N, C-alpha and C positions, 0 to 999 in steps of 0.2 A: 265880777269876775271877768278876765281877760278870756279870748279866744282858747288859748294854749291850755289854761286851767280848764275850760269848759272841756275841752275835748278829751283832757286827761281823766276827768270826773266821769265824763260818758264812757269812756273804755274801761273804767275799774267796774261800773255796774253793768256795761255789757258783758265783761269777763264773771263777773260774780253771778249773772243769769245762765250763762253758756255752762258754767260748772256745776251750777244748780240742776241744770238739764241733763245732765249726764255726758257732757263735754270734756277731752283733754285740750288743754291750752298747750300747743306746741312752740308758739311764738308771739310776741308783741311787738308792733310796731315796725314788722318786718320791711326793711329798705333794702333795695338795689338801686343802682343808677338809673333806672327808667321808671321806677314806680315804688309803692308802698301798698303793704297790707296791714291793717290795724290790728287785726287778730288772726291767728292761723288755728284752727282747732281741729279735735278730731272727734267723731262720735262714730262707735262700730267701725266700721273700715271706710267709711265716707272722710273725707279731707274737705273743710270749709275755708275758703278764704273770706275773710268778714270785713265789711265797711262799717264802721261805726259812724253814726250821725247823730250828734247831741243837739239838742234844740230845749230853747226854753219857752217856745211856744210857737204858734204854726206863722206868726208873721212873715217869714220869709219861705212858707212851703212846709211840706214834710222833708223827713230825711232822706228817704227815697228818692223824692223829686231831685234833690241835690247832689245825686250821684250821676252827674254827666258822662257824656260818651267818652270824655276826656279821662275822667275819674276812672271810668270801668277798662280803658286803655291801659291806663297807668297800673291797677291792679292786675290786669293780664298779664302784663310784663313781669312783676314782681312773683306772680304766682308762678310763671313759667321759670323763673331764675331759682324760685325755692325748690321746685321739683328738679331741677339739675343737681342740687345740690343733696336733696333729700327725695329719692326716687319713691314712686307711691303707685300701686297697681290698682286700688280700688277707685270707686266713684270720686269725682270732683265737683264743687259748686261752690257758686259765690253768692253769699247771702248778705244781706243788709241788716244791721241791728238798730233802730231808731229810738233815743233814749230821750225821755222826757224829763229834763233835769229839773223841772219844779215838781214833779210827782215821783222821780226816781223809778217810773215805770219803763220796762224794754218792750219792743214790739220787735221780735224776730220774723224777719222775711225769709226763709231758705229758697234758694235758687232765685233769688231776687233778679239776676241777670246774668245772660251767657258772656263768655270770654269775647274780648274783640280783639281780633288780630291786627286790624289794619286802621 
């Protein structure tokens, strides 16, 4: 399975997990010129910008470890762009969903990182 297929499978498993846990999916693979968010979800009044990291094992570290400062900055830029198009008054957070492709298990890390503005 190539990386793009792994990513899409991981995102589908992460989305199913979020829906099962009471989240509404507002956007998938939201992109702007400066970044992207894999999933944008809402639960209650909290808006969640989700980074999905799919792994077949821990050979290259955990999914959360793969969310570098550069990736956090790009996710922040995409979130700000989304908020310009879709204003939101409630709490915001950046979550990471680690997906183990060998088992289908999802580990959700709410508020995994804070916005990176520079």
